[in-house]
mmCIF file as Biopython writes it, N, C-alpha, C and O atoms, coordinates in Angstrom:
data_model
#
loop_
_atom_site.group_PDB
_atom_site.id
_atom_site.type_symbol
_atom_site.label_atom_id
_atom_site.label_alt_id
_atom_site.label_comp_id
_atom_site.label_asym_id
_atom_site.label_entity_id
_atom_site.label_seq_id
_atom_site.pdbx_PDB_ins_code
_atom_site.Cartn_x
_atom_site.Cartn_y
_atom_site.Cartn_z
_atom_site.occupancy
_atom_site.B_iso_or_equiv
_atom_site.auth_seq_id
_atom_site.auth_asym_id
_atom_site.pdbx_PDB_model_num
ATOM 1   N N  . MET A ? 1  ? 53.516 115.917 -41.255 1.0 0.0 1  A 1 
ATOM 2   C CA . MET A ? 1  ? 52.453 116.363 -42.359 1.0 0.0 1  A 1 
ATOM 3   C C  . MET A ? 1  ? 53.067 117.989 -42.398 1.0 0.0 1  A 1 
ATOM 4   O O  . MET A ? 1  ? 53.301 118.499 -41.302 1.0 0.0 1  A 1 
ATOM 5   N N  . GLN A ? 2  ? 53.258 118.580 -43.305 1.0 0.0 2  A 1 
ATOM 6   C CA . GLN A ? 2  ? 53.843 120.176 -43.652 1.0 0.0 2  A 1 
ATOM 7   C C  . GLN A ? 2  ? 52.436 121.028 -43.482 1.0 0.0 2  A 1 
ATOM 8   O O  . GLN A ? 2  ? 51.286 120.677 -43.743 1.0 0.0 2  A 1 
ATOM 9   N N  . THR A ? 3  ? 52.955 122.307 -42.935 1.0 0.0 3  A 1 
ATOM 10  C CA . THR A ? 3  ? 51.598 122.935 -42.923 1.0 0.0 3  A 1 
ATOM 11  C C  . THR A ? 3  ? 51.923 124.458 -43.101 1.0 0.0 3  A 1 
ATOM 12  O O  . THR A ? 3  ? 52.682 124.930 -42.255 1.0 0.0 3  A 1 
ATOM 13  N N  . GLY A ? 4  ? 51.446 125.311 -44.105 1.0 0.0 4  A 1 
ATOM 14  C CA . GLY A ? 4  ? 51.606 126.659 -43.887 1.0 0.0 4  A 1 
ATOM 15  C C  . GLY A ? 4  ? 53.151 126.842 -44.992 1.0 0.0 4  A 1 
ATOM 16  O O  . GLY A ? 4  ? 53.432 126.169 -45.984 1.0 0.0 4  A 1 
ATOM 17  N N  . ASN A ? 5  ? 53.878 127.910 -44.412 1.0 0.0 5  A 1 
ATOM 18  C CA . ASN A ? 5  ? 55.197 127.843 -44.644 1.0 0.0 5  A 1 
ATOM 19  C C  . ASN A ? 5  ? 56.484 127.336 -44.081 1.0 0.0 5  A 1 
ATOM 20  O O  . ASN A ? 5  ? 57.650 127.569 -44.399 1.0 0.0 5  A 1 
ATOM 21  N N  . THR A ? 6  ? 55.853 126.430 -42.980 1.0 0.0 6  A 1 
ATOM 22  C CA . THR A ? 6  ? 56.870 125.789 -42.444 1.0 0.0 6  A 1 
ATOM 23  C C  . THR A ? 6  ? 57.709 124.702 -42.743 1.0 0.0 6  A 1 
ATOM 24  O O  . THR A ? 6  ? 57.023 123.801 -43.226 1.0 0.0 6  A 1 
ATOM 25  N N  . THR A ? 7  ? 58.794 124.421 -42.671 1.0 0.0 7  A 1 
ATOM 26  C CA . THR A ? 7  ? 59.819 123.568 -43.367 1.0 0.0 7  A 1 
ATOM 27  C C  . THR A ? 7  ? 59.649 122.316 -42.435 1.0 0.0 7  A 1 
ATOM 28  O O  . THR A ? 7  ? 59.469 122.435 -41.223 1.0 0.0 7  A 1 
ATOM 29  N N  . PRO A ? 8  ? 59.732 120.856 -43.216 1.0 0.0 8  A 1 
ATOM 30  C CA . PRO A ? 8  ? 60.053 119.662 -42.256 1.0 0.0 8  A 1 
ATOM 31  C C  . PRO A ? 8  ? 61.186 119.753 -41.370 1.0 0.0 8  A 1 
ATOM 32  O O  . PRO A ? 8  ? 61.072 119.277 -40.240 1.0 0.0 8  A 1 
ATOM 33  N N  . ASN A ? 9  ? 62.405 120.373 -41.774 1.0 0.0 9  A 1 
ATOM 34  C CA . ASN A ? 9  ? 63.455 120.081 -41.117 1.0 0.0 9  A 1 
ATOM 35  C C  . ASN A ? 9  ? 63.394 121.420 -40.512 1.0 0.0 9  A 1 
ATOM 36  O O  . ASN A ? 9  ? 63.237 122.329 -41.327 1.0 0.0 9  A 1 
ATOM 37  N N  . ARG A ? 10 ? 63.507 121.850 -38.916 1.0 0.0 10 A 1 
ATOM 38  C CA . ARG A ? 10 ? 63.590 122.909 -38.153 1.0 0.0 10 A 1 
ATOM 39  C C  . ARG A ? 10 ? 64.930 123.664 -38.293 1.0 0.0 10 A 1 
ATOM 40  O O  . ARG A ? 10 ? 65.112 124.787 -37.823 1.0 0.0 10 A 1 
ATOM 41  N N  . ASN A ? 11 ? 65.911 122.910 -39.020 1.0 0.0 11 A 1 
ATOM 42  C CA . ASN A ? 11 ? 67.136 123.594 -38.963 1.0 0.0 11 A 1 
ATOM 43  C C  . ASN A ? 11 ? 67.514 124.499 -40.372 1.0 0.0 11 A 1 
ATOM 44  O O  . ASN A ? 11 ? 68.509 125.212 -40.507 1.0 0.0 11 A 1 
ATOM 45  N N  . MET A ? 12 ? 66.222 124.216 -41.579 1.0 0.0 12 A 1 
ATOM 46  C CA . MET A ? 12 ? 66.169 124.861 -42.373 1.0 0.0 12 A 1 
ATOM 47  C C  . MET A ? 12 ? 65.064 125.982 -42.128 1.0 0.0 12 A 1 
ATOM 48  O O  . MET A ? 12 ? 64.096 125.877 -41.374 1.0 0.0 12 A 1 
ATOM 49  N N  . LEU A ? 13 ? 65.504 127.395 -43.147 1.0 0.0 13 A 1 
ATOM 50  C CA . LEU A ? 13 ? 64.277 128.381 -43.017 1.0 0.0 13 A 1 
ATOM 51  C C  . LEU A ? 13 ? 63.958 128.587 -44.250 1.0 0.0 13 A 1 
ATOM 52  O O  . LEU A ? 13 ? 64.712 128.492 -45.219 1.0 0.0 13 A 1 
ATOM 53  N N  . THR A ? 14 ? 62.268 129.017 -44.246 1.0 0.0 14 A 1 
ATOM 54  C CA . THR A ? 14 ? 61.741 129.312 -45.569 1.0 0.0 14 A 1 
ATOM 55  C C  . THR A ? 14 ? 62.114 130.525 -46.135 1.0 0.0 14 A 1 
ATOM 56  O O  . THR A ? 14 ? 62.535 131.446 -45.436 1.0 0.0 14 A 1 
ATOM 57  N N  . ASP A ? 15 ? 61.987 130.612 -47.449 1.0 0.0 15 A 1 
ATOM 58  C CA . ASP A ? 15 ? 62.263 131.891 -48.106 1.0 0.0 15 A 1 
ATOM 59  C C  . ASP A ? 15 ? 62.144 133.071 -47.428 1.0 0.0 15 A 1 
ATOM 60  O O  . ASP A ? 15 ? 62.997 133.957 -47.473 1.0 0.0 15 A 1 
ATOM 61  N N  . LYS A ? 16 ? 60.876 133.144 -46.647 1.0 0.0 16 A 1 
ATOM 62  C CA . LYS A ? 16 ? 59.957 134.074 -45.967 1.0 0.0 16 A 1 
ATOM 63  C C  . LYS A ? 16 ? 60.943 134.493 -44.889 1.0 0.0 16 A 1 
ATOM 64  O O  . LYS A ? 16 ? 61.433 135.622 -44.883 1.0 0.0 16 A 1 
ATOM 65  N N  . GLU A ? 17 ? 61.276 133.413 -43.822 1.0 0.0 17 A 1 
ATOM 66  C CA . GLU A ? 17 ? 62.189 133.605 -42.726 1.0 0.0 17 A 1 
ATOM 67  C C  . GLU A ? 17 ? 63.417 134.020 -43.293 1.0 0.0 17 A 1 
ATOM 68  O O  . GLU A ? 17 ? 64.107 134.640 -42.484 1.0 0.0 17 A 1 
ATOM 69  N N  . LEU A ? 18 ? 63.826 133.909 -44.210 1.0 0.0 18 A 1 
ATOM 70  C CA . LEU A ? 18 ? 65.682 134.163 -44.608 1.0 0.0 18 A 1 
ATOM 71  C C  . LEU A ? 18 ? 65.503 135.579 -44.894 1.0 0.0 18 A 1 
ATOM 72  O O  . LEU A ? 18 ? 66.316 136.404 -44.475 1.0 0.0 18 A 1 
ATOM 73  N N  . ASN A ? 19 ? 64.558 135.885 -45.535 1.0 0.0 19 A 1 
ATOM 74  C CA . ASN A ? 19 ? 64.174 137.660 -45.911 1.0 0.0 19 A 1 
ATOM 75  C C  . ASN A ? 19 ? 64.138 138.384 -44.631 1.0 0.0 19 A 1 
ATOM 76  O O  . ASN A ? 19 ? 64.738 139.451 -44.497 1.0 0.0 19 A 1 
ATOM 77  N N  . TYR A ? 20 ? 63.326 137.740 -43.503 1.0 0.0 20 A 1 
ATOM 78  C CA . TYR A ? 20 ? 63.165 138.621 -42.112 1.0 0.0 20 A 1 
ATOM 79  C C  . TYR A ? 20 ? 64.817 138.374 -41.818 1.0 0.0 20 A 1 
ATOM 80  O O  . TYR A ? 20 ? 65.466 139.415 -41.713 1.0 0.0 20 A 1 
ATOM 81  N N  . MET A ? 21 ? 65.370 137.429 -41.711 1.0 0.0 21 A 1 
ATOM 82  C CA . MET A ? 21 ? 66.817 137.572 -41.400 1.0 0.0 21 A 1 
ATOM 83  C C  . MET A ? 21 ? 67.694 138.597 -41.815 1.0 0.0 21 A 1 
ATOM 84  O O  . MET A ? 21 ? 68.432 139.256 -41.081 1.0 0.0 21 A 1 
ATOM 85  N N  . LYS A ? 22 ? 67.550 138.700 -43.195 1.0 0.0 22 A 1 
ATOM 86  C CA . LYS A ? 22 ? 68.477 139.584 -43.954 1.0 0.0 22 A 1 
ATOM 87  C C  . LYS A ? 22 ? 67.934 141.044 -43.530 1.0 0.0 22 A 1 
ATOM 88  O O  . LYS A ? 22 ? 68.701 141.998 -43.391 1.0 0.0 22 A 1 
ATOM 89  N N  . ASP A ? 23 ? 66.798 141.113 -43.372 1.0 0.0 23 A 1 
ATOM 90  C CA . ASP A ? 23 ? 66.204 142.481 -42.832 1.0 0.0 23 A 1 
ATOM 91  C C  . ASP A ? 23 ? 66.747 142.830 -41.383 1.0 0.0 23 A 1 
ATOM 92  O O  . ASP A ? 23 ? 67.025 143.965 -40.995 1.0 0.0 23 A 1 
ATOM 93  N N  . PHE A ? 24 ? 66.820 141.994 -40.859 1.0 0.0 24 A 1 
ATOM 94  C CA . PHE A ? 24 ? 67.151 142.268 -39.277 1.0 0.0 24 A 1 
ATOM 95  C C  . PHE A ? 24 ? 68.603 142.366 -39.340 1.0 0.0 24 A 1 
ATOM 96  O O  . PHE A ? 24 ? 69.198 142.957 -38.438 1.0 0.0 24 A 1 
ATOM 97  N N  . LEU A ? 25 ? 69.148 141.915 -40.187 1.0 0.0 25 A 1 
ATOM 98  C CA . LEU A ? 25 ? 70.853 141.972 -40.253 1.0 0.0 25 A 1 
ATOM 99  C C  . LEU A ? 25 ? 70.966 143.364 -40.618 1.0 0.0 25 A 1 
ATOM 100 O O  . LEU A ? 25 ? 71.503 144.120 -39.808 1.0 0.0 25 A 1 
ATOM 101 N N  . SER A ? 26 ? 70.468 143.893 -41.902 1.0 0.0 26 A 1 
ATOM 102 C CA . SER A ? 26 ? 70.656 145.101 -42.491 1.0 0.0 26 A 1 
ATOM 103 C C  . SER A ? 26 ? 69.930 146.263 -41.265 1.0 0.0 26 A 1 
ATOM 104 O O  . SER A ? 26 ? 70.422 147.374 -41.070 1.0 0.0 26 A 1 
ATOM 105 N N  . TRP A ? 27 ? 68.820 145.798 -40.602 1.0 0.0 27 A 1 
ATOM 106 C CA . TRP A ? 27 ? 68.703 147.169 -39.587 1.0 0.0 27 A 1 
ATOM 107 C C  . TRP A ? 27 ? 69.755 147.204 -38.076 1.0 0.0 27 A 1 
ATOM 108 O O  . TRP A ? 27 ? 69.899 148.230 -37.410 1.0 0.0 27 A 1 
ATOM 109 N N  . GLU A ? 28 ? 70.317 146.062 -37.789 1.0 0.0 28 A 1 
ATOM 110 C CA . GLU A ? 28 ? 71.091 146.299 -37.007 1.0 0.0 28 A 1 
ATOM 111 C C  . GLU A ? 28 ? 72.716 146.874 -37.212 1.0 0.0 28 A 1 
ATOM 112 O O  . GLU A ? 28 ? 73.499 147.464 -36.469 1.0 0.0 28 A 1 
ATOM 113 N N  . LEU A ? 29 ? 72.779 146.363 -38.651 1.0 0.0 29 A 1 
ATOM 114 C CA . LEU A ? 29 ? 74.094 147.320 -38.828 1.0 0.0 29 A 1 
ATOM 115 C C  . LEU A ? 29 ? 73.795 148.492 -39.104 1.0 0.0 29 A 1 
ATOM 116 O O  . LEU A ? 29 ? 74.604 149.297 -38.642 1.0 0.0 29 A 1 
ATOM 117 N N  . LEU A ? 30 ? 72.820 149.009 -39.766 1.0 0.0 30 A 1 
ATOM 118 C CA . LEU A ? 30 ? 72.276 150.552 -40.115 1.0 0.0 30 A 1 
ATOM 119 C C  . LEU A ? 30 ? 72.591 150.884 -38.557 1.0 0.0 30 A 1 
ATOM 120 O O  . LEU A ? 30 ? 73.558 151.580 -38.250 1.0 0.0 30 A 1 
ATOM 121 N N  . ALA A ? 31 ? 71.843 150.421 -37.748 1.0 0.0 31 A 1 
ATOM 122 C CA . ALA A ? 31 ? 71.892 151.093 -36.182 1.0 0.0 31 A 1 
ATOM 123 C C  . ALA A ? 31 ? 73.168 151.367 -35.542 1.0 0.0 31 A 1 
ATOM 124 O O  . ALA A ? 31 ? 73.292 152.348 -34.807 1.0 0.0 31 A 1 
ATOM 125 N N  . VAL A ? 32 ? 74.334 150.389 -35.824 1.0 0.0 32 A 1 
ATOM 126 C CA . VAL A ? 32 ? 75.743 150.389 -35.697 1.0 0.0 32 A 1 
ATOM 127 C C  . VAL A ? 32 ? 76.157 151.604 -36.323 1.0 0.0 32 A 1 
ATOM 128 O O  . VAL A ? 32 ? 76.794 152.422 -35.660 1.0 0.0 32 A 1 
ATOM 129 N N  . LYS A ? 33 ? 75.885 151.811 -37.468 1.0 0.0 33 A 1 
ATOM 130 C CA . LYS A ? 33 ? 76.453 152.908 -38.435 1.0 0.0 33 A 1 
ATOM 131 C C  . LYS A ? 33 ? 75.909 154.343 -37.718 1.0 0.0 33 A 1 
ATOM 132 O O  . LYS A ? 33 ? 76.629 155.311 -37.474 1.0 0.0 33 A 1 
ATOM 133 N N  . LYS A ? 34 ? 74.423 154.236 -37.436 1.0 0.0 34 A 1 
ATOM 134 C CA . LYS A ? 34 ? 73.789 155.812 -37.103 1.0 0.0 34 A 1 
ATOM 135 C C  . LYS A ? 34 ? 74.576 155.891 -35.487 1.0 0.0 34 A 1 
ATOM 136 O O  . LYS A ? 34 ? 74.568 157.047 -35.065 1.0 0.0 34 A 1 
ATOM 137 N N  . CYS A ? 35 ? 74.994 155.256 -34.884 1.0 0.0 35 A 1 
ATOM 138 C CA . CYS A ? 35 ? 75.451 154.826 -33.432 1.0 0.0 35 A 1 
ATOM 139 C C  . CYS A ? 35 ? 76.591 155.686 -33.628 1.0 0.0 35 A 1 
ATOM 140 O O  . CYS A ? 35 ? 76.621 156.862 -33.266 1.0 0.0 35 A 1 
ATOM 141 N N  . GLU A ? 36 ? 77.567 155.051 -34.233 1.0 0.0 36 A 1 
ATOM 142 C CA . GLU A ? 36 ? 78.986 155.661 -34.802 1.0 0.0 36 A 1 
ATOM 143 C C  . GLU A ? 36 ? 79.096 157.022 -35.315 1.0 0.0 36 A 1 
ATOM 144 O O  . GLU A ? 36 ? 80.111 157.714 -35.234 1.0 0.0 36 A 1 
ATOM 145 N N  . ASP A ? 37 ? 77.944 157.376 -35.869 1.0 0.0 37 A 1 
ATOM 146 C CA . ASP A ? 37 ? 77.751 158.696 -36.595 1.0 0.0 37 A 1 
ATOM 147 C C  . ASP A ? 37 ? 77.433 159.835 -35.539 1.0 0.0 37 A 1 
ATOM 148 O O  . ASP A ? 37 ? 77.991 160.929 -35.455 1.0 0.0 37 A 1 
ATOM 149 N N  . ALA A ? 38 ? 76.314 159.284 -34.677 1.0 0.0 38 A 1 
ATOM 150 C CA . ALA A ? 38 ? 75.890 159.955 -33.710 1.0 0.0 38 A 1 
ATOM 151 C C  . ALA A ? 38 ? 77.242 160.400 -32.396 1.0 0.0 38 A 1 
ATOM 152 O O  . ALA A ? 38 ? 77.481 161.450 -31.800 1.0 0.0 38 A 1 
ATOM 153 N N  . ALA A ? 39 ? 77.804 159.193 -32.369 1.0 0.0 39 A 1 
ATOM 154 C CA . ALA A ? 39 ? 78.981 159.289 -31.280 1.0 0.0 39 A 1 
ATOM 155 C C  . ALA A ? 39 ? 79.927 160.421 -31.443 1.0 0.0 39 A 1 
ATOM 156 O O  . ALA A ? 39 ? 80.327 161.258 -30.633 1.0 0.0 39 A 1 
ATOM 157 N N  . GLN A ? 40 ? 80.194 160.220 -32.763 1.0 0.0 40 A 1 
ATOM 158 C CA . GLN A ? 40 ? 81.252 161.125 -33.204 1.0 0.0 40 A 1 
ATOM 159 C C  . GLN A ? 40 ? 80.820 162.622 -33.583 1.0 0.0 40 A 1 
ATOM 160 O O  . GLN A ? 40 ? 81.575 163.500 -34.003 1.0 0.0 40 A 1 
ATOM 161 N N  . ALA A ? 41 ? 79.320 162.733 -33.324 1.0 0.0 41 A 1 
ATOM 162 C CA . ALA A ? 41 ? 78.906 164.501 -33.516 1.0 0.0 41 A 1 
ATOM 163 C C  . ALA A ? 41 ? 78.764 164.827 -32.147 1.0 0.0 41 A 1 
ATOM 164 O O  . ALA A ? 41 ? 78.435 165.966 -31.818 1.0 0.0 41 A 1 
ATOM 165 N N  . CYS A ? 42 ? 78.975 163.963 -31.342 1.0 0.0 42 A 1 
ATOM 166 C CA . CYS A ? 42 ? 78.215 164.317 -29.811 1.0 0.0 42 A 1 
ATOM 167 C C  . CYS A ? 42 ? 79.560 164.911 -29.043 1.0 0.0 42 A 1 
ATOM 168 O O  . CYS A ? 42 ? 80.645 164.335 -29.126 1.0 0.0 42 A 1 
ATOM 169 N N  . THR A ? 43 ? 79.380 166.017 -28.356 1.0 0.0 43 A 1 
ATOM 170 C CA . THR A ? 43 ? 80.325 166.660 -27.748 1.0 0.0 43 A 1 
ATOM 171 C C  . THR A ? 43 ? 80.547 166.498 -26.179 1.0 0.0 43 A 1 
ATOM 172 O O  . THR A ? 43 ? 81.567 166.882 -25.608 1.0 0.0 43 A 1 
ATOM 173 N N  . ASP A ? 44 ? 79.354 165.819 -25.487 1.0 0.0 44 A 1 
ATOM 174 C CA . ASP A ? 44 ? 79.494 165.265 -24.294 1.0 0.0 44 A 1 
ATOM 175 C C  . ASP A ? 44 ? 79.956 163.987 -24.274 1.0 0.0 44 A 1 
ATOM 176 O O  . ASP A ? 44 ? 79.527 163.043 -24.937 1.0 0.0 44 A 1 
ATOM 177 N N  . THR A ? 45 ? 80.986 163.995 -23.366 1.0 0.0 45 A 1 
ATOM 178 C CA . THR A ? 45 ? 81.680 162.502 -23.461 1.0 0.0 45 A 1 
ATOM 179 C C  . THR A ? 45 ? 80.821 161.662 -22.998 1.0 0.0 45 A 1 
ATOM 180 O O  . THR A ? 45 ? 80.783 160.647 -23.693 1.0 0.0 45 A 1 
ATOM 181 N N  . GLN A ? 46 ? 79.919 161.646 -21.877 1.0 0.0 46 A 1 
ATOM 182 C CA . GLN A ? 46 ? 79.030 160.827 -21.059 1.0 0.0 46 A 1 
ATOM 183 C C  . GLN A ? 46 ? 78.082 160.377 -22.267 1.0 0.0 46 A 1 
ATOM 184 O O  . GLN A ? 46 ? 78.092 159.160 -22.450 1.0 0.0 46 A 1 
ATOM 185 N N  . ILE A ? 47 ? 77.450 160.951 -22.934 1.0 0.0 47 A 1 
ATOM 186 C CA . ILE A ? 47 ? 76.349 160.815 -23.656 1.0 0.0 47 A 1 
ATOM 187 C C  . ILE A ? 47 ? 77.082 159.682 -24.799 1.0 0.0 47 A 1 
ATOM 188 O O  . ILE A ? 47 ? 76.715 158.518 -24.955 1.0 0.0 47 A 1 
ATOM 189 N N  . GLN A ? 48 ? 78.370 160.473 -25.638 1.0 0.0 48 A 1 
ATOM 190 C CA . GLN A ? 48 ? 79.229 159.826 -26.647 1.0 0.0 48 A 1 
ATOM 191 C C  . GLN A ? 48 ? 79.448 158.516 -26.074 1.0 0.0 48 A 1 
ATOM 192 O O  . GLN A ? 48 ? 79.172 157.691 -26.944 1.0 0.0 48 A 1 
ATOM 193 N N  . THR A ? 49 ? 79.840 157.916 -24.946 1.0 0.0 49 A 1 
ATOM 194 C CA . THR A ? 49 ? 80.137 156.928 -24.297 1.0 0.0 49 A 1 
ATOM 195 C C  . THR A ? 49 ? 78.661 155.918 -24.177 1.0 0.0 49 A 1 
ATOM 196 O O  . THR A ? 49 ? 78.712 154.689 -24.231 1.0 0.0 49 A 1 
ATOM 197 N N  . LEU A ? 50 ? 77.683 156.516 -24.047 1.0 0.0 50 A 1 
ATOM 198 C CA . LEU A ? 50 ? 76.445 155.527 -24.026 1.0 0.0 50 A 1 
ATOM 199 C C  . LEU A ? 50 ? 75.686 155.327 -25.474 1.0 0.0 50 A 1 
ATOM 200 O O  . LEU A ? 50 ? 74.858 154.458 -25.746 1.0 0.0 50 A 1 
ATOM 201 N N  . ILE A ? 51 ? 76.107 156.192 -26.182 1.0 0.0 51 A 1 
ATOM 202 C CA . ILE A ? 51 ? 75.879 155.977 -27.460 1.0 0.0 51 A 1 
ATOM 203 C C  . ILE A ? 51 ? 76.540 154.729 -28.535 1.0 0.0 51 A 1 
ATOM 204 O O  . ILE A ? 51 ? 76.057 153.865 -29.267 1.0 0.0 51 A 1 
ATOM 205 N N  . ARG A ? 52 ? 77.955 155.205 -28.147 1.0 0.0 52 A 1 
ATOM 206 C CA . ARG A ? 52 ? 78.851 153.770 -28.336 1.0 0.0 52 A 1 
ATOM 207 C C  . ARG A ? 52 ? 78.666 152.403 -27.991 1.0 0.0 52 A 1 
ATOM 208 O O  . ARG A ? 52 ? 78.679 151.487 -28.813 1.0 0.0 52 A 1 
ATOM 209 N N  . GLN A ? 53 ? 78.462 152.249 -26.541 1.0 0.0 53 A 1 
ATOM 210 C CA . GLN A ? 53 ? 77.878 151.179 -26.107 1.0 0.0 53 A 1 
ATOM 211 C C  . GLN A ? 53 ? 76.700 150.653 -26.657 1.0 0.0 53 A 1 
ATOM 212 O O  . GLN A ? 53 ? 76.644 149.440 -26.856 1.0 0.0 53 A 1 
ATOM 213 N N  . THR A ? 54 ? 75.464 151.595 -27.016 1.0 0.0 54 A 1 
ATOM 214 C CA . THR A ? 54 ? 74.323 151.227 -27.570 1.0 0.0 54 A 1 
ATOM 215 C C  . THR A ? 54 ? 74.908 150.407 -28.744 1.0 0.0 54 A 1 
ATOM 216 O O  . THR A ? 54 ? 74.726 149.192 -28.837 1.0 0.0 54 A 1 
ATOM 217 N N  . GLY A ? 55 ? 75.750 151.265 -29.801 1.0 0.0 55 A 1 
ATOM 218 C CA . GLY A ? 55 ? 76.235 150.710 -31.167 1.0 0.0 55 A 1 
ATOM 219 C C  . GLY A ? 55 ? 76.867 149.336 -30.782 1.0 0.0 55 A 1 
ATOM 220 O O  . GLY A ? 55 ? 76.479 148.410 -31.494 1.0 0.0 55 A 1 
ATOM 221 N N  . GLN A ? 56 ? 77.615 149.064 -29.963 1.0 0.0 56 A 1 
ATOM 222 C CA . GLN A ? 56 ? 78.262 147.809 -29.588 1.0 0.0 56 A 1 
ATOM 223 C C  . GLN A ? 56 ? 77.251 146.783 -29.324 1.0 0.0 56 A 1 
ATOM 224 O O  . GLN A ? 56 ? 77.562 145.607 -29.513 1.0 0.0 56 A 1 
ATOM 225 N N  . LYS A ? 57 ? 76.125 147.074 -28.926 1.0 0.0 57 A 1 
ATOM 226 C CA . LYS A ? 57 ? 75.005 146.133 -28.491 1.0 0.0 57 A 1 
ATOM 227 C C  . LYS A ? 57 ? 74.436 145.708 -29.731 1.0 0.0 57 A 1 
ATOM 228 O O  . LYS A ? 57 ? 74.240 144.521 -29.994 1.0 0.0 57 A 1 
ATOM 229 N N  . HIS A ? 58 ? 74.136 146.768 -30.586 1.0 0.0 58 A 1 
ATOM 230 C CA . HIS A ? 58 ? 73.666 146.259 -31.859 1.0 0.0 58 A 1 
ATOM 231 C C  . HIS A ? 58 ? 74.902 145.297 -32.845 1.0 0.0 58 A 1 
ATOM 232 O O  . HIS A ? 58 ? 74.453 144.350 -33.491 1.0 0.0 58 A 1 
ATOM 233 N N  . GLN A ? 59 ? 76.163 145.538 -32.902 1.0 0.0 59 A 1 
ATOM 234 C CA . GLN A ? 59 ? 77.125 145.327 -33.417 1.0 0.0 59 A 1 
ATOM 235 C C  . GLN A ? 59 ? 76.831 143.526 -32.901 1.0 0.0 59 A 1 
ATOM 236 O O  . GLN A ? 59 ? 76.604 142.675 -33.761 1.0 0.0 59 A 1 
ATOM 237 N N  . GLN A ? 60 ? 76.881 143.209 -31.524 1.0 0.0 60 A 1 
ATOM 238 C CA . GLN A ? 60 ? 76.679 142.240 -31.093 1.0 0.0 60 A 1 
ATOM 239 C C  . GLN A ? 60 ? 75.493 141.319 -31.526 1.0 0.0 60 A 1 
ATOM 240 O O  . GLN A ? 60 ? 75.679 140.196 -31.995 1.0 0.0 60 A 1 
ATOM 241 N N  . HIS A ? 61 ? 74.258 141.876 -31.335 1.0 0.0 61 A 1 
ATOM 242 C CA . HIS A ? 61 ? 73.173 141.390 -32.112 1.0 0.0 61 A 1 
ATOM 243 C C  . HIS A ? 61 ? 73.473 140.917 -33.457 1.0 0.0 61 A 1 
ATOM 244 O O  . HIS A ? 61 ? 73.200 139.790 -33.871 1.0 0.0 61 A 1 
ATOM 245 N N  . TYR A ? 62 ? 74.031 141.808 -34.093 1.0 0.0 62 A 1 
ATOM 246 C CA . TYR A ? 62 ? 74.265 141.403 -35.720 1.0 0.0 62 A 1 
ATOM 247 C C  . TYR A ? 62 ? 75.204 140.170 -35.591 1.0 0.0 62 A 1 
ATOM 248 O O  . TYR A ? 62 ? 75.001 139.160 -36.266 1.0 0.0 62 A 1 
ATOM 249 N N  . ASN A ? 63 ? 76.076 140.255 -34.848 1.0 0.0 63 A 1 
ATOM 250 C CA . ASN A ? 63 ? 77.056 138.910 -34.798 1.0 0.0 63 A 1 
ATOM 251 C C  . ASN A ? 63 ? 76.648 137.958 -34.445 1.0 0.0 63 A 1 
ATOM 252 O O  . ASN A ? 63 ? 77.232 136.958 -34.862 1.0 0.0 63 A 1 
ATOM 253 N N  . GLN A ? 64 ? 75.271 137.715 -33.364 1.0 0.0 64 A 1 
ATOM 254 C CA . GLN A ? 64 ? 74.519 136.367 -32.785 1.0 0.0 64 A 1 
ATOM 255 C C  . GLN A ? 64 ? 73.773 136.054 -34.141 1.0 0.0 64 A 1 
ATOM 256 O O  . GLN A ? 64 ? 73.762 134.974 -34.733 1.0 0.0 64 A 1 
ATOM 257 N N  . LEU A ? 65 ? 73.037 137.454 -34.574 1.0 0.0 65 A 1 
ATOM 258 C CA . LEU A ? 65 ? 72.443 136.712 -35.708 1.0 0.0 65 A 1 
ATOM 259 C C  . LEU A ? 65 ? 72.868 135.921 -36.992 1.0 0.0 65 A 1 
ATOM 260 O O  . LEU A ? 65 ? 72.291 134.928 -37.434 1.0 0.0 65 A 1 
ATOM 261 N N  . LEU A ? 66 ? 74.037 136.564 -37.542 1.0 0.0 66 A 1 
ATOM 262 C CA . LEU A ? 66 ? 75.055 135.732 -38.596 1.0 0.0 66 A 1 
ATOM 263 C C  . LEU A ? 66 ? 75.504 134.424 -38.061 1.0 0.0 66 A 1 
ATOM 264 O O  . LEU A ? 66 ? 75.670 133.467 -38.817 1.0 0.0 66 A 1 
ATOM 265 N N  . THR A ? 67 ? 75.697 134.355 -36.846 1.0 0.0 67 A 1 
ATOM 266 C CA . THR A ? 67 ? 76.239 133.246 -36.192 1.0 0.0 67 A 1 
ATOM 267 C C  . THR A ? 67 ? 75.483 132.133 -36.286 1.0 0.0 67 A 1 
ATOM 268 O O  . THR A ? 67 ? 75.900 131.012 -36.575 1.0 0.0 67 A 1 
ATOM 269 N N  . HIS A ? 68 ? 73.842 132.586 -35.925 1.0 0.0 68 A 1 
ATOM 270 C CA . HIS A ? 68 ? 72.991 131.338 -35.827 1.0 0.0 68 A 1 
ATOM 271 C C  . HIS A ? 68 ? 72.683 131.003 -37.479 1.0 0.0 68 A 1 
ATOM 272 O O  . HIS A ? 68 ? 72.131 129.972 -37.862 1.0 0.0 68 A 1 
ATOM 273 N N  . LEU A ? 69 ? 73.136 132.042 -38.321 1.0 0.0 69 A 1 
ATOM 274 C CA . LEU A ? 69 ? 72.925 131.593 -39.956 1.0 0.0 69 A 1 
ATOM 275 C C  . LEU A ? 69 ? 73.664 130.545 -40.512 1.0 0.0 69 A 1 
ATOM 276 O O  . LEU A ? 69 ? 73.425 129.877 -41.517 1.0 0.0 69 A 1 
ATOM 277 N N  . GLN A ? 70 ? 74.756 130.483 -39.583 1.0 0.0 70 A 1 
ATOM 278 C CA . GLN A ? 70 ? 76.078 129.659 -40.339 1.0 0.0 70 A 1 
ATOM 279 C C  . GLN A ? 70 ? 75.919 128.332 -39.946 1.0 0.0 70 A 1 
ATOM 280 O O  . GLN A ? 70 ? 76.718 127.476 -40.327 1.0 0.0 70 A 1 
#
């Protein structure tokens, strides 16, 4: 029995879930770009390193989400 917005096949996403995933991907990519911009503008090397590490984490999240969608 199917209820609400769920799909009978657990490997398939509903349109709403797919839109959420697209949003998550966009947000992660935006965070990567903002971190890179902030790191380039920063003059303190320790803070620059922390910002770049944060950007790398967002890139990893982006890649993981993309992997799950394939």
